[in-house]
C-alpha positions as CSV (number, residue, x, y, z in Angstrom):
1,M,36.8,174.5,106.2
2,A,34.5,171.8,105.2
3,G,32.1,173.9,107.4
4,L,33.1,176.9,106.6
5,T,32.1,176.1,103.1
6,G,28.8,174.5,104.1
7,A,27.3,177.4,106.1
8,A,28.7,179.6,103.4
9,N,26.8,178.2,100.9
10,G,23.6,177.3,102.5
11,I,23.8,180.7,104.2
12,I,24.0,182.1,100.3
13,G,21.1,179.8,99.1
14,F,18.9,181.1,101.7
15,L,19.3,185.0,100.0
16,V,18.9,183.7,97.1
17,M,15.8,181.8,97.8
18,F,13.8,185.1,99.5
19,N,15.4,187.4,97.4
20,L,17.9,189.1,99.7
21,G,21.0,191.3,98.6
22,R,22.2,191.9,95.5
23,F,21.8,188.7,93.0
24,S,21.3,188.9,89.4
25,S,20.7,186.1,86.9
26,A,22.0,187.6,84.1
27,K,24.7,186.4,83.9
28,L,23.7,183.3,85.0
29,V,25.0,180.1,83.1
30,A,22.6,177.5,83.9
31,L,19.2,177.7,85.6
32,N,18.1,180.5,87.3
33,L,18.6,182.2,91.2
34,H,15.8,180.3,92.5
35,G,16.4,176.4,91.4
36,F,20.1,177.5,92.8
37,G,18.2,178.8,96.4
38,L,16.5,176.2,96.4
39,I,20.0,173.4,95.8
40,F,22.3,175.2,97.8
41,P,20.9,174.7,101.1
42,G,20.7,172.1,100.6
43,F,23.7,171.2,99.9
44,G,25.8,173.6,102.5
45,V,23.8,171.1,104.6
46,L,25.3,167.7,103.5
47,Q,29.2,169.3,103.9
48,I,28.4,170.1,107.4
49,G,27.3,166.8,107.9
50,A,30.4,165.7,106.3
51,A,32.7,168.6,108.4
52,A,30.7,166.6,111.6
53,L,31.7,163.8,110.4
54,L,35.7,164.5,109.5
55,V,35.5,165.4,113.6
56,R,35.0,162.3,114.7
57,R,38.3,161.3,112.2
58,S,35.9,158.9,109.8
59,T,37.0,158.1,106.5
60,I,33.4,159.0,104.8
61,G,33.8,162.0,106.4
62,R,37.4,162.4,104.5
63,I,35.3,160.7,101.4
64,G,32.4,163.2,101.4
65,A,34.0,166.2,102.3
66,L,35.9,165.9,99.2
67,V,33.7,165.2,96.6
68,L,31.1,167.6,98.3
69,A,33.9,170.1,97.6
70,S,34.8,169.0,94.0
71,V,31.1,169.1,93.0
72,S,30.7,172.6,94.9
73,I,33.3,173.8,92.9
74,L,31.4,172.8,89.7
75,M,28.4,174.8,91.5
76,W,29.7,177.4,92.1
77,M,31.3,178.2,88.1
78,L,28.5,177.8,86.9
79,W,27.1,180.5,88.9
80,L,30.1,183.0,88.3
81,G,29.3,185.3,86.3
82,A,25.8,186.4,89.1
83,Y,28.4,187.0,91.9
84,P,31.7,187.0,91.0
85,L,33.4,187.6,94.6
86,A,31.0,184.9,96.2
87,A,31.9,182.1,93.7
88,V,35.6,182.8,93.8
89,E,35.5,182.6,97.8
90,A,33.7,179.6,97.9
91,I,36.5,178.1,95.1
92,V,39.2,179.2,96.8
93,F,37.9,177.2,100.5
94,D,36.9,174.3,98.1
95,V,40.1,173.9,97.1
96,L,41.8,174.1,100.3
97,V,39.2,171.4,101.2
98,I,40.2,169.3,98.7
99,Y,44.0,170.0,99.1
100,G,44.0,169.6,102.8
101,L,41.9,166.5,103.0
102,P,45.0,164.4,101.7
103,V,47.3,165.9,103.3
104,T,46.3,165.9,106.6
105,S,44.7,162.0,106.5
106,E,49.1,161.5,105.2
107,S,50.1,163.0,108.7
108,L,47.2,161.5,111.2
109,K,47.8,157.8,109.6
110,A,51.9,158.9,110.7
111,T,51.3,159.5,113.9
112,E,48.6,156.6,114.7
C-alpha cells in the first residue's frame, strides 16, 4: 500500500508539473500547483523506497513508511481544495498504511 501511494504521488506530481489534467489552483490552501508538482514526485520516490525496505522487513522501512504516510496526509490536506477526489483517495491509502504497519509488525514478531 505504501508503494501504491508513492506511485500515485509521483504520477500526480508529474501531471501537475506538466499541466496535464484538470488541476485548478483557485482553491489551493498553500503554495501553488507548480510547487506541489515539484514536491510530489520526489516524495513518491521516497515512499516507493520505503515500500521496498518494507518488503525486506526492515525496521527503518517501517518507521520511514509511517513518517512518510503521516507527512503525505498533511500534504494532501493542503491540496484538498484543488483536487478533492485524489486527495481523499490518497488520505485513505495513507491512513491504511498508518494502521496496517503497526498491526503487521506485531503479527510478524509473534511468528518469529
